[in-house]
C-alpha positions, 0 to 999 in steps of 0.5 A: 254676543255682546250688545251695542247701545244701538241694539236696544230700545230704551229710553229716548234722550235729549241730545247730551254731549259726551266724549265717550264713544260707544264701544265696537263690542261687535268686533271683538278679538276672541279671547286668549286662554291664559290660566293666571287670568279670570274671563267674562267672555273676552274681558279679563278681570283684573280685581273687584272694585265694589262689592255693593248690592251688585259686584263691579269689577275692573276689567280690560279687553285685549283688543282695546287695551283700556279699563273698564268697570263691569257690573255683574248681575246673577241671573234668576230662573234662567232669565236676566234679573229685574235690576239688570233690565231696569238698568240697561234701559238707561244706557243710551244717555250720553252726558259728561255727568252720567257714567256711560254704558258701553255695551251689555250682555244678558246671558254670559257664563262665568267658571270658576274652580269647577263651577259654572255661573250664568250672569248678566253684566254691563260694561261701563266707562271706569272712573279711576278716582272712586266715589265722593264717599270714598273721598271724604270718608276715607281719604279725609279730602275736603272741600272748600266752598268753590269746590263744592259748589263746582261739583254741585253744578255738575251734579245738579247738570246730570239731574237736569238731563235725566229730569228732562226726560222724564227720569228720576234716579231715586238713589243720589248718595255720595257712594253713586257719585263717581269722579272720572277720568277729567275729575268730572262727576258721574251719577252712576247706578240706575238699577232702581231708577224710573222712567215717567209711565212706570207701573210704580216706583221700586226704590227705597232710597238709601238711609239719611239721603232718602226723602220722607216720601221714599222713606214712608213708601208714599212717593207719587213723583220721582224728581222731587225725591232726587232733589231732596237727596241732592240736597243732603249731597249739598249739605255733605259737600259744604260741611266737609262730609257731615251728614245733616241728620241720621233719619230716625236716629238721635244725636245728642238727644236730638232727632234732627230729622224731624226738626229739619221737617218740622222746624227748620229754624231749630234744625240749624240752631242745634247745628251750630250748637252741636258744630261751632267749628262749622257754623260759618259754613251754613251761610244765609244763601246756603241754608235757603237753598238747602231748605228749599231742597229738603222741604217735607212736602215735596210739591213744595221743594225748589226744581231744578231750574229754582236750584240753578236760580238760586243765590248760593248756586250762582257763586263762584265755581272752578274752570274745567281746568283749574279743577283738574289742577286742584283735584291733582294737587289733592290726590297727591 
């Protein structure tokens, strides 16, 4: 039986509005066997849409005829694995900028080509426009400052909901920021996220996005690590997809990661030297915010509230209707 959100005790969240209803998984019709389809229980698998650590499939259901994303986890020793158990703890969050979980099942049998596989899966809302990494790196869509700030606002709104409820995501990066049906940003992928009170932080983060304390495995508090990673995303939104540093790797003989940690003024001088055509994007207000979010000492980093009070953050953003118009034109 697929469990709905109401049947699983998990983290309690403060009220967050959402237009996504919980899927009525208890009343799905029985599946109809068709030889030209692959099934997970009642869901028809259309295609694989992600081959990251765990595969994500685009699926539909004969009752609703809607599209969903299904994240699939292999079972270990006939039990759901750690990552599945960790991710379903965050299913209750209903916020416009956090991907909605609609249901899950901890034990399902998938048969293909004569062999059976035991799996667990989570059914989530489908984000039809992919992720920010795809927009920047593959489709080469770049943002002006107002659009960058609009999406940064949405990222901070999602993080604020998480942090207010004692949750740290710990893997904020372009690939985990999806673009939903209404072009709203959606934070996704909670399989290594942390709730205050957990015995330890398991996340290793992602190269070039992770905070120094995550890299060096001495992280004591997750929220400042999220702020650091959001700062990296901010830089990429503003600079049209350019990373601020390559972690331990040098760029033209310069270790920008070390400069950011030890000498921010020289960090900016080198960036403007290497990328003269983008130097005008790094305004004083932007630099102030970015450096405040990426300080080496996590205790000195800006909080979400301080980010919201910063000068750059309080510049102009697009309304929801304007955002739809701009993104629809961009996707043509």
